[in-house]
Phi, psi and omega in degrees: 000142178285158181306310182301316181294320180294318178299316180299319178298315179297316179299317179298327182289331186243008188291344181268003176293129188295321187247028184253173172232085193302319182295312180297315183296316179297320179295316181297320180295315181292322174306313183296315182292323181272348183057048177229171178265176186294324180299320179299315180302316184287333185257358180234039186299335182271357183288137179285143179257136178304142184301322180296319178292318178302313181297319180293320178299313181292325176297317179293319179297322176299318180294316179297326180296338177281352183104357180301127188300137179299329180293324176288328178293312182280344181059039177200154175206128178283136178209127180054037178077006179245143182264100184276138168287135182224143170215165181302135182115346173237150178295138178283125180302139180250148177303326181301330182291341177297333177301317178297311182295317180298322178297316182296318179299316178292322179298319178296315178303313185291319190260339186230343181058236180261009179287157181296139179230133175260128184229140178238129175249120180264117182080064192282342179059238179288347184095008187306314184286302187296321183284326176297315180296315181295328179290314185275342178231089186289347177280353179281130170263105190256138177235145178222143178231134175210146183266012181253128176296322180294317178300316180298318178297310183295314181296324177294322175301314180292321178300316178291323179300320181269003177056049182264125178250005182250027182228138172232127183245137183229151171266125181181178181252108181051246187270007182299131179081358180270127180227026178240171174246149189233150173286328183221132169240128183233148176205141167244080188279170172299129182222010177277126174303139187309317184290343181271349181304317184294344181265357180290159177300152187305318181304322181278308186301316189267343189233334178274153186295121181300326181298336179269358183246320192281110181261018179089188189307314180248008178083002188252005185308314187285331175293321179293331178280313189286315189300310180296320182291330188297332183301327180292334188250358177263139170291164174304137183065019178288153182262129170247125188218137185229152157276147182222168174287164190299339183236022187255003185304310183294316183296315181289324176301320180295323177294318177299318180297317179298332181262020173066031172277152182244171176049045183287132181226149172244128177256139181263154173273187185292342177270000180082017181259152177305134179223328183221141172229145184214158176207161180248133178292000000 
């Protein structure tokens, strides 16, 4: 089958996915299988595709048609200008999380310049947050804790891929095994209320790790755990910063307030919805 014909077949197989981009996704898969770039795909449409590649492409399109995330198929996701390795078992990085990372990068510039900064990421997943910060701010001594073996494996792959020597990753539960104090503690914890999991889009609900999504009855379980404990591990004037759900700004701010945090702020995403909340010890 020719490239153009194969692409059309693939697009037809996945065109009914509600949250997909069938033309782009089919093209990306074929690029990966042929190990060529997009320009090649567009300029060699009449070229015949090897039968083994054709069969593998159609098999992948069948899998994508079930809702299986394209990022798990390609095993990659761009985040903060870095190409992260991704596999099933870790949360797929979202563009909204870049708001959190960008704030931290600016905060380091403003408050610390080129001085050493100690940062802790609780629940690092693929490593998107902690590794992006460590990559762009080499003076940061970054630590990460996650209770998932898959997360530890994936984040270590990314750490090695980006050649980062200023990061230490551990398997553990929140602050377990931590005996240092940090200038910044960051977390993108599970924050979806348990009852809302079933209403998420299929790609998320059926294939991404529920443990990375489910924040308990009202979605706030992990904020209630992390915020009180964090005071022990933050330096004076240390920053505690979270990603939050679209309507959780006030609730998480109130928990920070109850635990005597100051300068509490809520940052909005591009849609004007709550996305990040922060406070200073």
